[in-house]
C-alpha positions as CSV (number, residue, x, y, z in Angstrom):
1,M,18.1,24.5,14.5
2,T,17.7,21.8,17.3
3,A,20.2,20.0,19.0
4,D,19.9,16.4,17.5
5,Q,20.8,18.7,14.2
6,L,24.0,20.8,16.4
7,L,25.2,17.2,17.4
8,A,25.7,16.1,13.9
9,Y,26.6,19.5,12.8
10,D,30.9,19.1,11.1
11,A,31.4,22.9,12.8
12,R,35.3,22.0,10.8
13,G,37.1,23.2,14.5
14,M,34.7,25.8,15.3
15,R,33.6,26.2,18.6
16,T,29.4,25.6,18.6
17,E,26.6,26.5,21.0
18,L,23.0,26.9,20.6
19,V,21.5,29.5,21.8
20,R,16.7,29.1,21.4
21,G,17.3,27.3,18.5
22,V,19.3,29.8,16.7
23,L,23.8,28.1,16.2
24,V,26.0,30.0,17.5
25,V,29.8,29.3,16.0
26,R,33.6,30.8,17.6
27,E,37.1,30.5,16.4
28,P,38.7,27.6,18.8
29,A,40.1,28.6,22.3
30,G,43.7,30.5,22.3
31,Y,46.7,28.5,24.0
32,H,46.4,31.1,27.2
33,H,42.4,30.0,27.6
34,G,43.0,26.6,26.7
35,S,45.6,26.5,29.5
36,I,43.8,28.2,32.3
37,A,40.5,25.2,31.4
38,A,43.5,22.7,32.1
39,R,44.1,23.9,35.1
40,I,41.2,24.2,36.4
41,L,40.0,20.5,35.6
42,V,42.8,19.2,36.5
43,R,42.5,20.7,39.8
44,I,38.9,19.7,40.4
45,A,39.7,15.9,39.4
46,A,42.6,16.0,42.3
47,F,40.6,17.2,44.3
48,L,37.1,14.6,43.5
49,E,40.0,12.0,43.3
50,R,41.2,12.4,47.1
51,D,38.1,13.1,48.8
52,Q,37.0,10.0,47.2
53,V,40.0,8.5,48.9
54,A,40.0,10.0,52.1
55,R,35.7,8.8,52.9
56,A,36.8,5.3,51.8
57,A,33.4,6.5,49.0
58,I,31.7,3.9,46.6
59,H,30.8,6.6,44.6
60,P,32.0,9.7,43.8
61,L,31.2,13.7,45.0
62,G,30.1,13.6,41.2
63,E,32.2,14.1,37.6
64,V,34.0,16.8,35.9
65,L,34.1,17.2,33.3
66,A,36.1,18.7,30.2
67,A,36.0,21.6,28.0
68,E,33.3,22.3,25.3
69,T,30.8,19.0,27.2
70,G,27.8,20.0,25.8
71,F,24.8,20.5,28.1
72,A,21.0,20.8,26.5
73,L,19.3,23.3,28.8
74,Q,16.2,24.2,26.9
75,R,13.6,22.4,24.2
76,R,11.6,24.3,21.7
77,P,13.5,26.3,20.4
78,D,16.6,24.1,22.0
79,T,19.8,25.2,23.7
80,V,22.8,23.9,24.0
81,R,25.9,25.6,26.2
82,A,29.2,24.5,26.7
83,P,31.1,25.8,29.4
84,D,34.9,25.3,29.8
85,V,34.7,23.2,33.0
86,A,31.8,21.3,34.3
87,F,31.0,19.4,37.6
88,V,27.9,17.0,37.8
89,A,27.1,15.6,41.3
90,W,26.9,12.0,41.1
91,E,23.3,11.3,42.1
92,R,22.9,14.0,39.1
93,I,24.9,11.9,36.7
94,P,22.6,11.1,33.3
95,S,22.7,8.0,31.9
96,V,23.9,9.5,28.3
97,G,24.6,7.9,24.6
98,T,25.9,10.4,22.2
99,G,24.0,13.2,22.5
100,F,23.6,16.2,25.0
101,A,23.0,15.9,28.5
102,E,19.4,16.9,29.6
103,L,20.4,18.8,32.1
104,A,23.0,21.7,33.8
105,P,26.2,21.0,35.5
106,D,26.0,21.7,39.6
107,L,29.5,23.9,38.3
108,A,30.2,26.0,34.5
109,V,33.0,27.2,34.1
110,E,34.1,29.5,31.8
111,V,37.5,31.3,30.5
112,L,36.9,34.4,29.3
113,S,39.1,34.5,25.4
114,P,39.6,38.4,24.2
115,S,36.9,37.9,21.3
116,D,33.5,37.5,24.3
117,R,31.7,40.4,24.2
118,P,30.4,40.8,28.0
119,G,26.7,41.0,27.0
120,D,27.2,37.0,25.8
121,V,29.1,36.2,28.8
122,L,26.2,37.5,31.1
123,A,23.4,35.5,28.6
124,K,25.2,33.0,29.1
125,V,25.8,32.9,33.1
126,A,22.0,33.9,33.1
127,D,21.3,30.8,30.9
128,W,23.2,28.5,33.3
129,L,21.5,30.1,36.6
130,T,18.5,29.7,34.5
131,A,18.5,26.1,33.6
132,G,19.8,25.0,37.1
133,T,23.0,25.5,37.8
134,A,23.7,26.0,41.3
135,L,27.7,27.7,41.0
136,V,29.1,29.7,37.8
137,W,32.8,30.8,37.9
138,V,33.5,33.8,34.9
139,I,37.7,33.5,34.9
140,D,39.0,37.3,32.9
141,P,42.7,36.5,33.1
142,D,43.8,40.0,31.8
143,R,41.5,41.3,34.2
144,R,43.2,38.8,37.0
145,V,40.3,38.3,38.4
146,G,37.3,35.4,39.2
147,R,33.9,36.4,39.6
148,V,31.3,34.1,41.1
149,Y,27.4,34.1,40.1
150,R,24.5,31.7,42.5
151,A,21.8,30.2,41.9
152,N,20.4,32.8,44.4
153,G,20.7,35.9,42.9
154,S,24.6,36.4,44.6
155,E,27.7,37.0,43.2
156,T,31.4,38.0,44.2
157,I,34.2,39.4,42.7
158,V,37.8,37.1,43.7
159,E,40.8,39.2,42.8
160,A,43.5,36.8,42.1
161,S,45.3,36.7,45.8
162,A,42.9,35.3,46.8
163,A,40.9,31.7,46.2
164,L,37.6,30.2,44.1
165,D,35.7,28.3,46.8
166,G,33.5,25.4,45.8
167,E,30.7,26.1,48.3
168,D,28.2,23.5,48.8
169,V,29.1,22.8,44.9
170,L,32.3,21.4,46.1
171,P,32.7,21.1,49.6
172,G,35.9,21.5,50.7
173,F,37.3,23.2,47.7
174,A,39.5,25.9,47.0
175,M,41.8,27.2,44.5
176,P,44.5,30.0,44.8
177,L,43.6,32.2,41.2
178,A,46.7,33.5,41.3
179,R,47.9,30.1,40.3
180,L,45.4,29.6,37.9
181,L,46.5,33.0,36.3
182,V,49.9,31.9,35.6
183,P,51.6,34.9,33.8
184,S,52.2,33.8,30.1
185,K,55.5,33.5,28.7
186,D,55.7,37.1,27.1
187,E,54.5,38.4,30.5
188,R,57.1,36.6,32.8
């Protein structure tokens, strides 16, 4: 399958990606997963807005993108990945019509679901980094940790008591992991 065929594919509410020409279909994300992804997106968007006002900048640092925005990371065979949240720096924002952006985001955020397999998650992280993503955050709500993967090959585990840091990608941005991992109603 190609990226153009994926764009036209009727997934009937399922989440889809294309991995080296092979269609990957998953069930929709659960409520808790969506809640965490939304909190990340909102916090990054608020940070970008504050930063733009503080710098009296004409151009923002970049753009945060909602869950499941597809990025064409490779062609022939095509790979289109879709993080739960993404950030693209202003100077890299593409001019895209209705298709997938042919670039890797500067930051890709993945929130683990109970059905995610470790090998699949690591393959996705590798695809992001190989395509040029500078920073990948993988949030594990069950273990209450985050893993930070960087383009230079380093990895850091962020405990719930610490914060995710925007590093060089989002300078000055920090988000306490504990605030992100608000307990579900059953856990309260």
